[in-house]
Each structure stands twice: as C-alpha cells, then as structure tokens.
N, C-alpha and C positions, 0 to 999 in steps of 0.2 A: 441426489448426491454424487458428485464427481467422483471417481475412482483413481486410486494411484495403484497400478500393478507393478509387482515385483516378481521377477522370473530370473533364474539362473540359467546362463547361457554361455556357450564357449565362446571366446572372443581373442582372435590371435592365437589360439591354441591354449588358453588359460581360462577357467571357469570364472566368470564374472556375475555380480547381481546387478541385473538391468531394471532400471525404473521408468516405467511408462506412464505419463500422464498428459492431459491437453496443454497446449501452450499456455504458460502462466509465466509471465516475466518476472513476477515477484518472487515467486518459488525458484526459478532460475537463478536468481540473483543469490538466493541464500545457499543454494547447492555450490555456485562457484566458489564461496568463502570456504568450504570445507576442503581440506587436503586429501588427495586420493580419490575425488570425485571428477570424473571427465564425462565428455561428451562425445557420443559415437555419431559421425556424420551419416554413416551407411545404415544404421539401425535407428538414427533419429531418437536416441534415448540417452540418458545419463546412466553412468555404471560404476560400480566400485567393487571391492573385493569383500569376502564374506566379513573379515574382521572389522572392517570399517562400517559395516551396514548398520550396526547399532546406534552409531553416531548420526548416520543418515536418518533413522528412525525419529530420534529425538527433534530434529528439524522439521520433518514431515508432519508430525504430530502437532506442531504449532498452526497448521492450517485445519482447523475443525471441518471446514465446508468439503473435505476430502476423506473418502472411506478407503483406508489400506487393505489391499488383497494381495496375497501372495499366490502365485500359480506354479504349479509343478512342471517340470521339463516339457511334460505333453501338452501342457496349456490348460488342464483342468483347474479352476479355482477351487483353493481351500480357504478356510476361515483364518482371520489373522491370528497369528501366534506372537508371543511375547519373545523376546531374544533372551532374557535372564530367566533363569527357571523359576526363581521367587516370583518374579511378575507373572510368570504363567500360572502358577499355583494360586495366586491372589485372584487372577481373573477368573479362573474355573470356580473358585470359591463363592465369587460374587455372583457368577452367572447362575449357580445353583440356587443360590439363597434369593435371587432377585432377577427373574427372567426380564430381558429387555427387548421389546419388539423392533423390528427395523424403522418403523415410523410411528409417530405419536398415534395415541388412540383418536377416534372418530372425534369425540366431543373436544379435544385440544385442537385439532385441524379446523374445526369450525370457528374456534374462538381466535385461532390465529388469523384466519381470513378476516374475522370482524376488526381485529387490531390492525390488519394491513389496510383494510378500507379506511379506518378512522385516521390512520397515519397518512394516507393518501389526500382525504379529505382537509388534513392540517397542513398540507402542503411540505410534508417531510420529503427531503430528497430520495431519489430512487436508491442510492447507495445505502443510506441509513435505514430504509425500510429493508432492504434485503439483509443487511448486517444483524438487524434486530430480529427478524423471523427466522433466520438460519440459527442465531444463538439460542432462541427459544426452542427450536425444533431438537437441538442437542440437549438441551437441559431437560425437556420432557421425555425424551427418549432413555435418559438415564433412569429416570423415576417410571418408567414402565406404564403401569395400569394405575397409579396414583391420580386421583381426582384433582384437576387444576385448582377447584375451589380450596384445597386442603393444602395448598402451598404456603410454607411459613419462611420466617427467617433461617429456623435450624434446617430446612433443606438446602438453602443456598449455602449455608455453611458446610454441609455434608459434601454438596456439589464441588465446592472449592476445593475441599480437603482430599476428596476421593477421586476426583476427575481431572480437575485443572492442575492441581500440584503435582497429582501422581503422574499425570501424562507431561508434565513440564510444558505446559502451555504459557503462553505470554500474559503478562500483566494486563496489557490493553484488552485482551480476550476476556479477562476476568471482569474487568470493567464493563464491558459491552453487556456481558451475561447480567451482571447486577442493575444495569440500568434497564435491558430489555425485560427483566423479570418484574421490577418496580412498575413500569409503564403498563405491562400485561396485566398484572393485578389491580392497579388504578383503574384502567379503562374497561377491562372485561368482568373482572370480579368485584369491582366497586370497593376495594378495600386497599389500605396502605400498609406496606411492611415498615417496621421500625427501622429507620436508617442508622441509628445510634448502634443497632446489634449487626448491621452487615459489615463482612469483612472486605474492605477494599484495600489493594496493594498500594504499596508506596510506590509512586511514579519515580521512574529513573529520571535524572536531570541529563538529557543529552543535547550536547553543543551541535550547531548546525554545521554542515560540512561546507567549507568555502574554499573556491579556488582563487589562485592569484590572478592578476590582470593579464599576465603573460600567458598563463595557462587559457583562459577565457578568449583571449585573442587567436591563440592557435586552433581552438575548437571551431571557433566562429568563421575562420578563413580557410579551412581545409575544403569544402566543398565548393565545385565549380558549377553544381545546380543551384541555379538561384532561388528556386522555392525552398529547397533545404537549407540553405544559408539564411534567408529572410525569416524561416520560421524560429530557427535556434537565436538568431540576432534579435528578433522581437521579444523572445522569453526574457533574454537577459535585459535588453535595454529598457524593459518596462515591469521587470519583476513579476511575470505572468506565472500563473499556474499553467501546467500543460492543457487541463479541461478549459480554462479561460481562453486560451490561444486557439484551441480548435472550434470554439463558439462563435469566434469573430466573424463579422460580416464587413463587407467593403464600406458600409455607410458608417460603421464606427469608427472609422479613420477620418478626423477632422484636420485636413492638411492646413488649411487657413489659420487655424488656432493653435495648432501643434499639439493636438490632444488626441488621446485614445479612450474610448468610451467602453468599458467593460460592464456588460450588462449580466445582471443575475447571477454573480459569482457565488463563492461559498457564502452561504447564510442568505442566499437570495438578496444580495445587496449589489447595487450598481456603485460604481466609482469611475473617476477620471485619473488617468495617468498621463503625466508629458511626455510627449514624443520628440526626441532629439532631431535636429535637421538631418543628421548622417543616416539614422534608421527611415527617416520620412523619404529620403532619396532613394534609398534602397527598396522600400516598399513600392515607389512610383516605377522603378525599373522592373520590379516584379510583376506589377499589375499589368503593365504594358505588353510584357512576354507571355504571362499566363492568362490573362482575361477571366479571372473567376466570375462565377455569375452569383451564386446565393451565399456561399461562405468565403471568407477571405482566402481560406487554404481548403483547397477540395482534393478529394482523391482522385483514382483514375476514371470515376465516373463523374461527370459535371453535375453540380448540385448537391453532391453528397459530400458531408465535412471529412476531413483528411482522418485517417485511422489512427488512434493513440499509440498502438502497438509499432506501427511503421514509423512513428515520430520516434520513438524509443531507439529504433533501429538505426534512424538517422543519426541519433547522438553516437551511438556505437560506431558507426562507420567513421565519424570524425575522431573519435578516441584512438582508434586504430592507426588512422592515417598520421595523427600527430604524436604517436607513441605515449599516450598518456594511460598508465595501468592502474590508476586508482579506480575504484567502482562508482564513477561518476553516474549520478542521474539527472534527469531535465530539472528536478527541484533544486538541486545544486546551483544551477544558475541563477534561480531567483535568491537564494540564500547570498550568493556571491554579490547580486547586484545591491542588495540591503546592506551588506558589508561595506562593498566600495562607496557607496553614498554616504555612509556614516564617517567612514574615513576621508572622504572629501570635504566634510564639515558640514552636511546636511543635518538639520535639526530632526531629532527622534520623532516628534510631532507629525512632520511631514512625511518622513518614512512610514510612519503608521497609516497615513492615509493613503498613501501610494499602494501599499501593500493590501490594504483591506483589512487590517487587523481591528477587532472590536475592543481589545484591551492594550493599553500601552505595555503591560508587562509581556507581552508575546512580542513586541518589537524590541524591548530592552535586552533580549537573550543575544542580540547581535554585538551588543557593547562588550560579551565575553569573548568573542572571536576577533573583534576587530585589533589590528597591531597599531591603531593610532597611538595608544597610551603605554601598551605593553613594550613597545621597543624603546620608549624613554627610559624604561626602568634598568639601572645600572647594576649588573651582578656584582656581588661582594668578591667572585672569583677574580674579577678584573683588577682588583686594587690590592691581591696578594702580592 
C-alpha cells in the first residue's frame, strides 16, 4: 500500500504541514481544489497550515489505496491520529475491541489470488482487477481474523456504516466494495449475498464538463510541437479516451476511407470513428515529421507508447498558455466533441456509435448540456 506522509516543517519562517506522496495526477487535482493548499517547488510537496489539515485529511481518506502516516519533525513515523478528539476515542475503542492486522490473513490472501486468476482468465481489464483486489484487501483488513467463509450481508452493512461513511469515502468506492465482495463470495466461497439487503448509495447525477468551440480552438492551437498538437487534436476530433489514443498504431488510420479504427477500447470493443480531412492532413504532417514505428504516438524511446501522465502535462501547458483557469482534463475534450456534434444536428444514435457507448442513456446525458434548445428558451424576466 502506498503511503502519504505528513510532516510539520518550517517554510519561509512559518510552520506548515507538508504532504508527501508519489506523483498522482488525480490526487493532485483534488488538492488543487482546496483553498489554502499550495505546492512547494523546492520541496516537491503540497503544504497547508494546521487549521486546514483536517479538511485535507477528508480528501486524502477518499483514496483508500493510500495509508496516511504522520511524521515527527525528526522524521520518525508514528501511527495515524485523528484530528478530532471524539474520532480519536472512537478509533482507540474499536482498536481495543477488534485488532486489525496490517495485511489480511493468509487464507484470505490465497483466495484473493484465486479471484485474481479467475478474473484474468475471464479477461477483466487490468484496472478492474486492481480496483477489486484493493477494495477486498481494505474490506478484509477491517474484519481482522474473521474467516472469509463467514462474511454476510451484515458485515457489508457494518463496513459501510463504520468505515466508509465514518471516513467520508466516496459513493463510487462503496459500490466498488459491494461489487468486489459479491464477486468474491460467488467465485471463491460458492455462495451469493442477498442483493435486496445490500446497502448501495444513491448515485449523484453529474453533468459532463463541456468547453466552448472557442476554448477548444485556443487549447489546440497553442502548441508549436506538432506531436503535442496532433495528440490533443485527435482526442477532440474523434472523441477519444486518453487510453484509446495512446494505444493507436499507424495502421489504425485509414486515410483513403477517412476512418480511424479504435481497437479493444473500453469493454473490449472495436469501433470505427470518422476522420475529418483537417485532422487527416495534420496526422500526415506529424507522421512525416516524427516517423512513429510501432505506436502512432511514441515517447522518448522509439517503439514505446507515449506516457499518459506526460499527455496530461501537455494539456496543462496548453491551458497555461491560453489562460484558461478551469480544471480541464483530457476527458473534457471528449465531452466537448459529443456536445458539439449534438449541437450541429448529429443524430444521437450516431454519436453513441462513435463514442462506443453500450447504452443510449449514457449518450443522452449530452442533451442536458447542449445549448441547442436551452438558448431558445425565453426568460420571463425579459418580458417584465
């Protein structure tokens, strides 16, 4: 398990709480949203004052794959303490009544490996396997020495109330745990949990983030590096996910038919996406300049795919150059592409096929952010 280390250090003559962890773009984006949390270039770490630390901890606890450790000024690690006295007392009481090992018991570890092998044989994606196994490790660590065969619906409910809700973890993590435990019981214990008794959170309805055409144009035109410009342009012009872009190979571009073949995308599905003449011309210029060998977009070493974190940095450079302060991610370009298609009059069924959505309801969410119909609504304020 990765560690997040928190240590008090003097910065510019003022005591600050420094937060050290391995580079994680998702966690970094969450810290950026918090007021009073800054990044120190000299120490290569985020920091805040003691009053803001509790708010930061609430965010850090949403990442169960990390273990939070506090360090004394001398560098010696001590056990994690709760910021609020009531939480500290509750933690100590629970620790006395139910000891928790740092790792699941050996019997559980063996069954987790059995489940991992089964998921691999069923061709689950690597990210799904990691997510399920990590969720199960957290779940079984909570129950300590309890036999995995004795897990019931009541245990899931207890874990939900006394661990997930208490630590203010996300609804998506709660769903991940439920799905992982259900699969674990079915595959390794040959039993099924009662789905009617399982507590599932109500999902938040979040609208996709969409950029205007002017903002997209500014982002795509800032880079003088043709590879950087081609990567961002292709994501927008074809509505690609970042992982799909990085897996592309030169032979996936069908210039004569004006099509792009996206192989084994999310859900292990192939799909065909139309290529505009403009993006096709840009790709030809890029190919002549960079001459990729195996992947369409390669990193510093020939034959190796471009790094996803480096691609995120390419986008951040564009945002700085065109002075866009929104927390834009690469997926915003995909959302913007779908919304702009809809506003141009493209049928939802075609958009669904281009994006690779299994269900039409997933694509219909873009109707809620399109200004095609909303702008036609006349406010009663204008008639006063």
